N, C-alpha and C positions, 0 to 999 in steps of 0.2 A: 491582688490578682493571683489566681491559682495556676500553677504551671505543672503539666503532667510529668510524672517521674518516668524513668526509663522502663520500668516494668509495666507501667500503664501504656506507654507507647508501644511496647512489645505486644500487648493485648490487641491493639489496633492492627499491628502488623500481622498477627496471627489470623485475625478476622479477614484481612485482605488476602492472605494466603488461601484461606478456606474458600474464598470467592474466586480464586484463580486470577486475581488482578496482578499480573506480573510485569505488565508494560510500565516501565518507570516514568514515562512522560505523563501518564495518568495516575499511576500509583502514588507518586510523591504529592501530586496536587490533591488527590482524595484524602491522603493521610493528613496533610496540613489542614484541610477543610474540617475533617472529623475532629482532629485534635483541638482546633480553635473553637469549634462549636461546643465541644465537651467542656472546655475551660470556661466558656461564657455561661453555660448552664450551671456549672459548679459555683460560679461567682454570683450571678444574678438571681438564681433560684435556690441557692444554697443546697444543691444536690450532691450526693456522693459520686465518686467516679463511676461506680457500678450502675447507679441509676441513670446518669447522663449517658453512659456508654450504651445502655440498653435502648434508650430513646433514639440514639443515633443509628443503631443497628436497624431498628424498624424503619427509619427514614431512608437508609441506603440499600436495604435488601432488594428493593425493586430495581434500582439502577445497576446493581451488581449481580442480578439474577442471570441465568443462562439465556442467551439470545442468539438467534440466527437470522440471516437475511438472504433473500434471493440474489441480491447484488453481489454477495460474497460467496454464495453457494450454501444451501441449507445444511450441508454436511459439516460446515465449520461453525462451531459454537464457542461463545466466549461471554465475558461480562457485558451486559447491555451497553454500558457507558463507553466501553472500548469499541464494540462492534458498530455502534452508531457513529462514532467519530470516524472509523474506517470507511463507512458507507458515504459519509459527507465528503471525505477526501476523494473517494472513487468517483462520485457523481460529478464533482467539479472537473476532474481530469478526463472523464469520459466525454464531457461536453467539449473540452478543448481538443481532445483527440479526434472526435467526430468532425469538428469544424476543420481541423488541419487536414484530415483525410479527404473530406469533400472538396476543399479548395485545391489541394495539391493534386488530387486525382483529375479534377477538371482541367487544371493548367497543363499537366503532363499529357493528358489525352489530346487537348487541342494542339499542343506542340508536336506531338507525334503524328497527328493527322496532317499537320502542315508540312512536316518534313517528309513523311511518306517514304522513308528509305529503309529497306530491309536491314542494311548494315547498322543503321541507327537503332532499330529495334533489338538487334542482336547485342549491341553494346549496352543498351539499357538493361537487358536481361542479365548480362554478365556483371554489370555494376550492382544490381540488386542482389545477385547471388553472392558476390564477395562481401557486400554489406551485411548480409544475413549471417554468413559465417563469422564475420568480425563481431556482430552483435551478440551471437551466442557466447563467444569467448568473453566479451565484456560483461554480459550478465552473470556468467560464472564468477568473474572477478568481483563484481559488485556483491554477489551473494556471499562470497568468501569473506569480504571485508565486513559485511553486516553480521554474519553468523559467528565470526571469531571475536566479536566484542564482548561476548559472555554476558550480555544483558539484552532484554527484550524491550521493544517499543511498539507502538501502534504501527509505525512505519515498517519495522521489520516483519510484523505480522502480514501487512499488506504485500510486501515484496515477496515473501515466501508463498503466499496464496495466489498472487496475481502475476508476478513477473517471471518467476521460475518456469511456469508452463510455457512461456513464450520461447524458451530455448528449443523446445520440441516444435513449436509453431514455426520458428525460423527454418528449421530443417525440413519440415513438411512442405512449406511453400517455396523452398529454394529451387530455382530452375535448374541448378546443377544436379540436384538430387532427382527431380522428376521433370521431364521435358514438358509434360502436360500443364505445368504451372508456369509456362512461358507467357509473357505478356502478348506475344505475337503468335497467333494460331490461325492457320489457313487464311493468310493474307488479311486478317482482321485483328484489331486490338481487343484483347479480352479485358474489358473494363472492370470486371469483378476481380480478376487477379491483380490488376493494377491498383484497385482500391485496397485489397488485402495487403499489398506490398507497402503502400503509404501508411496504412494503419500500423503495420509492424514497425515501421520507422518511427512513428510518433510515440510508440511505447517506450522507446529508449529515453525520451525526455522524462517520462513518468518514472522510469526506473532510477534515473539519476536524481530526481527530486526526492524519492524515498530514501536513497542512500545518503544524500546530503542532510535530510531532515533527521535521520537516525543518528548520524555522526554529530549533528548539532546538539542533540539531547545529551550525548556523551560529554561534550564540552561543558554544558550546564551542570551535569552531574559531578564533574571533576572540579568545578569552580568552588 
């Protein structure tokens, strides 16, 4: 069985650097896959490292080519294999966030209609306002934890592209900042504002998932 030398593994590392695959959750997996495939070709087909490596490059060029998606914003470009993984994660959580938003908005709307108390509406607004201020600070803390690890993952990419903008969103929809974003306007419940509020709350679960997943990769890396 042929095993790759350190300088040969370095050639693979250089190739992945050229393709900008810096997310270690995928980089290590792709590196192992390429190395194992090259070793197999060198054994079974009696090829040199250079020949086997060239074949692998042709195979991987498409998966590592620059790619963008409307789901992430076409301005963001990265290796196709990483971007597709991010889109899959995002789609799953968008479905969960949408389901949570619809159910919680409906429940809160019915409860508020039943209560029909101006004081209750005012208290709900204050609760959401405080929650959004707290959420902004929590997101900053999550972002600090992720970006001080000094390594990148698909989860840190998603956090920086998706969750950080929510800090501004929390301020924009905060009823303490703009009274027009109150749930209760002119004796009526503004269901659109209520839905935006519940959506913003659901984003915190997604943010925590990305933080936890990023840190889990760190544990695997250090093992």
